[in-house]
C-alpha positions in Angstrom: 141.9 156.9 28.9 138.8 155.0 28.0 136.8 156.6 24.8 133.2 156.1 23.8 132.4 156.0 20.0 129.1 156.6 19.6 127.4 155.6 16.2 124.5 156.2 14.7 122.8 155.4 11.4 121.5 158.3 9.3 118.4 158.5 7.6 120.0 158.1 4.3 121.8 154.8 5.4 125.0 156.7 6.1 126.5 156.0 9.4 127.8 159.0 11.8 130.4 158.3 14.7 131.7 160.8 17.5 133.9 160.1 20.6 131.7 161.0 23.4 134.8 162.4 25.6 136.3 164.6 22.7 133.2 166.6 20.9 135.7 167.5 18.2 135.9 164.0 16.7 132.8 163.9 14.4 132.9 161.9 11.5 130.5 159.7 9.0 131.1 156.9 6.5 129.1 154.6 4.2 129.2 152.0 6.7 129.5 151.7 10.3 133.1 150.3 10.0 134.1 153.2 7.7 132.5 155.7 10.2 134.5 153.9 13.2 137.8 153.9 11.5 137.9 157.3 10.5 136.4 158.8 14.0 139.4 156.4 15.8 142.0 158.2 13.5 140.9 161.7 14.2 140.5 160.6 18.1 144.1 159.3 17.8 145.4 162.6 16.2 143.9 164.9 18.8 145.0 162.8 21.7 148.6 163.2 20.1 148.1 166.8 19.8 147.1 166.6 23.7 150.5 165.0 24.4 152.6 167.1 22.4 151.1 170.0 24.1 151.8 168.4 27.8 148.1 167.9 28.4 148.4 164.4 28.6 151.6 162.0 29.8 153.3 160.3 26.7 152.4 156.8 28.3 148.6 157.3 28.4 146.8 154.2 27.4 143.9 154.7 25.2 141.2 152.0 24.5 137.8 152.6 22.3 134.5 151.4 23.4 132.2 151.6 20.3 128.4 151.9 21.3 125.5 152.0 18.8 122.7 153.8 19.3 119.2 153.0 17.6 120.7 149.8 16.1 119.6 146.2 16.5 122.2 143.9 15.2 120.5 141.7 12.4 121.8 137.9 12.3 121.9 138.2 8.6 124.1 141.6 8.9 127.6 140.2 8.3 129.4 143.5 9.5 128.7 142.4 13.0 131.3 139.9 12.7 133.9 142.1 11.8 133.7 144.7 14.8 135.6 144.2 18.0 134.0 141.8 20.7 133.5 144.9 23.0 130.6 146.6 20.7 127.3 147.3 22.8 124.2 147.6 20.8 121.4 150.1 22.5 118.3 150.0 20.4 
């Protein structure tokens, strides 16, 4: 199961994240990493519930594909160095 996490920067500098395929998993954080981590945790909890209810097989593989919306990486912005290599930026 490939899940896409959409990250958006709010007007006040906060970051919002949601899993496109699981609309119930929306969170926010003071940084993109915080929003990403919270959303991944919510998604894993949601998927675990699906497995427990028999909606997904227990051996289901999960991968996250972070997607930044309305953000252009700044070379001086060191948080991009800490993100997974499969992060895609859309500006």
